C-alpha positions in Angstrom: 162.1 54.2 181.0 158.4 54.7 180.7 156.5 51.4 179.9 155.0 51.4 176.4 152.5 49.3 174.6 152.1 48.8 170.9 148.5 49.1 169.8 146.6 48.5 166.5 143.2 50.1 166.2 140.9 50.6 163.2 138.4 49.0 160.8 139.4 46.3 158.4 137.7 44.1 155.8 136.6 41.6 158.5 135.0 44.0 160.8 133.5 46.8 158.7 132.0 47.3 155.2 133.8 49.0 152.4 131.6 52.1 152.8 132.7 52.7 156.3 136.4 52.1 155.3 136.0 54.7 152.5 134.5 57.1 154.9 137.4 56.7 157.4 140.1 56.7 154.6 142.8 59.5 155.2 144.4 61.1 152.2 148.2 61.5 152.4 148.1 65.2 152.8 145.8 64.9 155.7 148.0 62.5 157.5 150.4 65.0 159.4 147.3 66.8 161.0 145.8 63.4 162.1 149.1 62.3 163.6 149.2 65.5 165.5 145.8 64.8 166.9 146.9 61.3 167.8 149.9 62.7 169.7 147.6 65.0 171.5 145.5 62.1 172.5 148.5 60.3 174.1 150.1 58.2 171.3 153.8 59.1 171.6 154.4 57.4 168.2 151.9 56.5 165.5 151.2 55.9 161.8 148.1 55.5 159.8 147.7 52.6 157.3 145.0 53.1 154.8 144.4 50.5 152.0 141.4 49.0 150.3 141.3 46.4 153.1 141.9 48.5 156.2 142.1 51.8 157.9 144.3 51.3 161.0 146.3 53.3 163.5 149.5 51.7 164.6 150.6 53.5 167.8 152.6 53.4 170.9 151.7 54.8 174.3 151.8 53.9 178.1 148.3 52.4 178.5 145.9 50.1 176.7 143.2 52.8 176.7 145.1 54.5 173.9 143.2 52.3 171.4 140.1 54.0 172.4 141.7 57.5 171.8 142.7 56.3 168.3 139.2 55.4 167.5 137.9 58.8 168.7 140.5 60.6 166.5 139.5 58.4 163.4 135.8 58.9 163.9 136.3 62.7 164.4 138.4 63.1 161.2 135.6 61.3 159.4 132.8 63.3 160.9 131.5 60.2 162.7 130.1 59.5 166.2 132.8 57.2 167.8 130.0 55.0 169.0 129.1 54.1 165.5 132.5 52.3 165.3 131.9 50.1 168.2 130.4 47.0 166.5 132.8 47.3 163.4 136.2 48.1 164.9 139.4 46.2 165.4 141.6 46.5 168.4 144.7 44.6 169.4 147.5 45.4 171.9 150.9 43.9 172.8 151.6 40.4 171.4 148.5 40.3 169.3 149.2 43.7 167.8 152.7 42.6 167.0 151.6 39.5 165.2 149.1 41.5 163.2 151.7 44.0 162.1 154.0 41.3 161.0 151.1 39.5 159.2 150.1 42.7 157.3 153.6 43.4 156.2 154.0 39.8 155.0 150.7 40.0 153.1 149.3 37.2 155.2 146.3 39.3 156.4 145.3 40.4 152.9 142.1 39.4 151.0 144.5 37.9 148.3 147.4 36.3 150.3 150.7 37.2 149.0 149.7 40.4 147.1 152.9 42.4 146.7 151.4 45.9 147.1 150.8 45.7 150.9 154.4 45.9 151.9 155.0 49.0 149.7 151.9 50.6 151.3 153.2 50.0 154.8 156.6 51.5 153.9 155.0 54.5 152.4 152.9 55.3 155.4 156.1 54.6 157.5 157.9 57.2 155.6 154.9 59.7 156.0 154.9 59.2 159.9 158.7 59.4 160.1 158.9 62.6 158.1 156.3 63.9 160.5 158.5 63.0 163.5 156.0 60.4 164.8 158.2 57.3 164.5 160.6 56.7 167.5 162.5 54.1 169.3 159.5 51.7 169.9 157.7 51.8 166.6 160.8 51.8 164.4 162.2 48.4 165.5 158.8 46.9 165.2 158.5 48.0 161.6 162.0 47.0 160.7 161.4 43.5 162.2 158.2 43.2 160.3 160.0 44.1 157.0 162.5 41.4 157.9 159.7 38.8 158.3 158.1 40.0 155.0 161.5 39.6 153.2 161.9 36.1 154.5 158.3 35.1 153.5 159.0 36.4 150.0 162.4 34.6 149.5 161.8 31.4 151.3 158.2 30.6 150.1 156.4 30.7 146.7 153.5 32.8 148.2 153.9 35.7 145.7 154.9 33.8 142.7 151.5 32.5 141.3 149.0 34.8 139.6 145.7 35.4 141.4 143.9 37.7 139.1 142.8 37.4 135.5 145.3 40.2 134.5 148.2 38.6 136.4 147.3 35.2 134.9 147.3 36.7 131.4 150.7 38.4 132.0 152.2 35.2 133.4 150.9 33.2 130.4 152.2 35.8 128.0 155.7 35.5 129.6 155.5 31.7 129.5 154.8 31.9 125.7 156.9 34.8 124.7 159.6 35.1 127.3 161.0 38.6 127.7 157.9 40.9 127.3 160.2 43.9 126.4 160.9 42.4 123.0 157.2 41.9 122.3 154.4 43.9 120.6 150.8 43.6 121.8 147.7 44.4 119.7 144.5 45.4 121.4 141.3 44.9 119.4 138.4 47.0 120.7 138.1 49.6 123.4 136.6 47.7 126.2 137.5 48.4 129.9 138.9 44.9 130.5 141.1 45.1 127.4 142.4 48.5 128.4 143.1 47.3 131.9 144.9 44.1 130.7 147.0 46.3 128.3 148.0 48.5 131.2 149.1 45.5 133.2 151.1 44.2 130.2 152.8 47.6 129.8 153.6 47.7 133.6 155.0 44.2 133.3 157.7 45.5 130.8 155.8 45.1 127.4 158.0 46.7 124.7 155.4 48.1 122.4 151.6 48.2 121.8 149.0 49.2 119.4 145.2 49.7 119.6 142.7 48.8 116.8 139.2 50.2 117.0 136.3 50.9 114.6 136.5 54.7 114.8 139.6 56.9 114.7 138.3 58.9 117.6 137.9 55.9 120.0 141.2 54.4 118.8 143.1 57.7 119.3 141.6 58.3 122.7 142.5 54.9 124.0 146.0 55.0 122.5 146.5 58.4 124.2 145.7 56.9 127.6 148.0 53.8 127.0 150.7 55.9 125.4 150.8 53.7 122.3 150.0 53.8 118.5 146.6 53.1 117.0 145.0 51.9 113.7 141.5 51.2 112.3 139.8 47.8 112.1 140.3 47.5 108.3 144.1 47.5 108.9 143.7 44.4 111.3 145.1 41.7 109.0 148.3 43.7 108.5 148.6 44.7 112.1 147.9 41.1 113.3 151.1 39.8 111.7 153.2 42.3 113.7 151.7 41.2 117.0 153.3 38.8 119.4 150.3 39.3 122.0 146.7 39.8 120.9 144.0 41.0 123.3 140.5 41.0 121.8 137.6 42.8 123.5 135.5 44.1 120.7 132.3 42.2 121.7 130.3 42.5 118.5 128.8 39.1 118.7 130.9 37.8 115.7 134.4 36.6 115.2 136.8 39.5 114.6 139.7 36.9 114.1 139.1 33.6 112.2 141.5 30.7 112.2 142.3 31.5 108.5 143.3 35.1 109.6 145.6 33.8 112.3 147.1 31.1 110.1 147.9 33.8 107.5 149.5 36.0 110.1 151.5 33.0 111.4 152.9 32.4 107.9 153.8 36.0 107.5 155.5 35.8 111.1 157.5 32.7 109.8 155.7 30.6 112.5 156.8 32.8 115.4 154.3 32.1 118.2 151.5 34.4 119.1 149.7 34.5 122.4 145.9 35.5 122.2 143.5 36.5 124.9 139.8 36.7 124.2 138.0 38.8 126.8 134.7 39.2 124.8 131.5 37.4 125.6 130.5 36.0 123.1 134.1 35.6 121.9 135.9 37.7 119.3 138.3 34.8 118.2 137.2 31.7 116.5 137.9 28.7 118.9 139.5 26.8 115.9 142.5 29.0 116.3 143.4 26.8 119.3 144.2 23.9 116.8 146.8 26.0 115.0 150.4 25.3 115.6 152.2 28.2 117.3 148.9 29.9 118.3 148.0 29.9 122.0 144.5 31.1 122.7 143.0 31.6 126.3 139.4 32.8 127.0 138.0 34.2 130.2 137.1 30.7 131.7 140.7 29.5 131.1 142.2 32.6 132.6 140.0 32.2 135.6 141.2 28.6 136.1 144.8 29.7 136.1 144.0 32.4 138.7 142.1 29.9 140.9 145.2 27.6 140.8 147.4 30.5 141.8 145.1 31.3 144.8 145.1 27.7 145.8 148.9 27.6 145.5 149.3 30.7 147.7 147.0 29.3 150.3 149.2 26.2 150.4 152.3 28.3 151.0 150.6 30.2 153.8 151.4 27.5 156.4 155.2 27.8 155.7 154.9 31.6 155.6 153.2 31.7 159.1 155.9 29.4 160.5 158.6 31.9 159.4 156.6 34.8 160.8 156.2 33.1 164.1 160.0 32.5 164.2 160.7 36.2 163.3 158.2 37.3 166.0 159.9 35.1 168.6 163.3 36.5 167.7 162.1 40.0 167.9 160.5 39.4 171.4 163.8 38.0 172.6 165.8 41.0 171.4 163.4 43.5 172.9 163.2 41.5 176.3 167.0 41.5 176.4 167.1 45.2 175.6 164.6 46.0 178.3 166.6 44.0 180.8 169.7 46.2 180.3 168.7 48.8 183.1 168.6 46.0 185.6 171.8 44.5 184.4 173.5 47.8 184.5 172.2 48.5 188.0 173.5 45.2 189.3 177.0 45.5 187.8 177.2 49.2 189.0 176.3 48.2 192.5 179.1 45.6 192.6 181.5 48.0 191.0 180.8 50.6 193.6 181.4 48.2 196.4 184.7 47.1 194.7 185.9 50.7 194.3 185.0 51.4 197.9 187.3 48.5 199.0 190.1 49.7 196.8 189.7 53.2 198.2 190.7 51.9 201.6 194.2 50.9 200.4 197.1 53.3 200.5 197.5 55.0 197.1 201.1 53.9 196.9 200.3 50.2 198.0 202.4 48.1 195.6 199.7 45.4 195.7 197.0 47.8 194.4 197.3 46.9 190.6 197.1 43.2 191.4 194.2 43.6 193.8 192.4 45.8 191.2 192.7 43.0 188.6 191.8 40.3 191.0 188.7 42.1 192.2 187.6 42.8 188.6 187.9 39.0 187.8 186.0 38.2 191.0 183.2 40.6 190.3 182.9 39.2 186.7 182.8 35.7 188.1 180.2 36.5 190.7 178.0 38.3 188.3 178.0 36.0 185.3 175.4 33.6 186.6 173.0 36.1 188.0 173.2 38.2 184.8 172.5 35.3 182.6 169.5 34.4 184.7 168.2 38.0 184.6 168.4 37.8 180.8 166.6 34.5 180.7 163.9 35.9 183.0 163.5 39.0 180.8 163.0 36.8 177.7 160.4 34.5 179.4 158.8 37.3 181.4 159.3 35.2 184.5 159.2 37.5 187.7 161.0 40.1 185.7 159.3 43.1 187.4 160.0 41.6 190.9 163.6 41.0 190.2 164.1 44.5 188.8 162.3 46.0 191.8 164.7 44.1 194.1 167.8 45.3 192.3 166.6 48.8 192.6 166.2 48.5 196.3 169.6 46.7 196.7 171.5 49.3 194.7 169.5 52.6 194.9 172.6 54.7 193.9 173.4 52.8 190.7 172.8 54.9 187.5 170.1 53.1 185.5 170.5 54.7 182.1 174.1 54.2 181.0 175.9 50.9 180.6 179.6 51.1 181.6 182.1 50.0 178.9 183.3 46.9 181.0 179.8 45.4 180.8 180.5 44.4 177.3 183.0 41.8 178.7 181.3 40.1 181.7 183.4 37.0 182.1 
């Protein structure tokens, strides 16, 4: 089997600016042609991972120099001189490349540790490369092992459970106050970008219903169309407020759109069912005295930022446990791969002994009544003789200790042994 080397080559957030990453970015429809060029450059298997943090080629080939070829292809596709990438590029091979792939899939190499989107992005480009016929027997097991590591990190640590952005913090707080968002209605006051984005996040998190209130019908209707919800005008605000379980305010007129009296009136009409309010405006849209009302839970930008910072700190604290899981999964993968790579040598050893055993049996007369007993006895003898050497070869394959030398010696000792097929009886060596 031809020796192969896993390589990661590209530009990421640590090595190159966002302008360069945007220049190198490869759209999905352009990926198959780029994979063809990578194959022509010598990468037998490859995929291209493009996110806001990185543009990387994950590839497999026979020499370390294939990383250089990957950079040439990336630069050419972006219309750049490959030399311009020299001070801003990222290149890892072998063990370091494996660790990088596991870390990326587990979201430990992201700007925001634990962000859930990264694993989905890796799987998406994996599908693109597989559909193009560029994922084979080396890259596929690496990716599956990386997914297994990511699954363990997600299930055995709390690395993805804490909100790390303002929108995520607001969604989490809304769930804390209201529980199941699918039973809630949200009211957006104003047409600011932050309010629209937060409402999109709430809807993506399962919000049941939404309404937009703006000063003009044109703006309200336009925003409602983008969000796929209803709309009303500001003069209807008191009535609409009583219907809302979640209120997002981003009007920003420099005066309070919601007073404590207005919210108290809405709470009475709601029979004291709680309401969660987010004030995204600077200066604020909601009178701070609302916080003193029972069943009203008001958060402003500073408070949301504190929740997000706590989430980031919590994820950082979980990173140590996540890395320990990743290293364990990496060690297990290396062992499985080493044992698999040792199979040709093990087959050669057993085949050599089996050939000698059959040659001895061939010297017996075909009708010799002792032949069945001798056949069984020699099988047992070969199994006993081979047990210790084969266990030692497996151990040497895992540790890398003198593996090449031992395999070379076996090839010389048993030159006629078939290296590529394992006999059925190798499954029971004792």
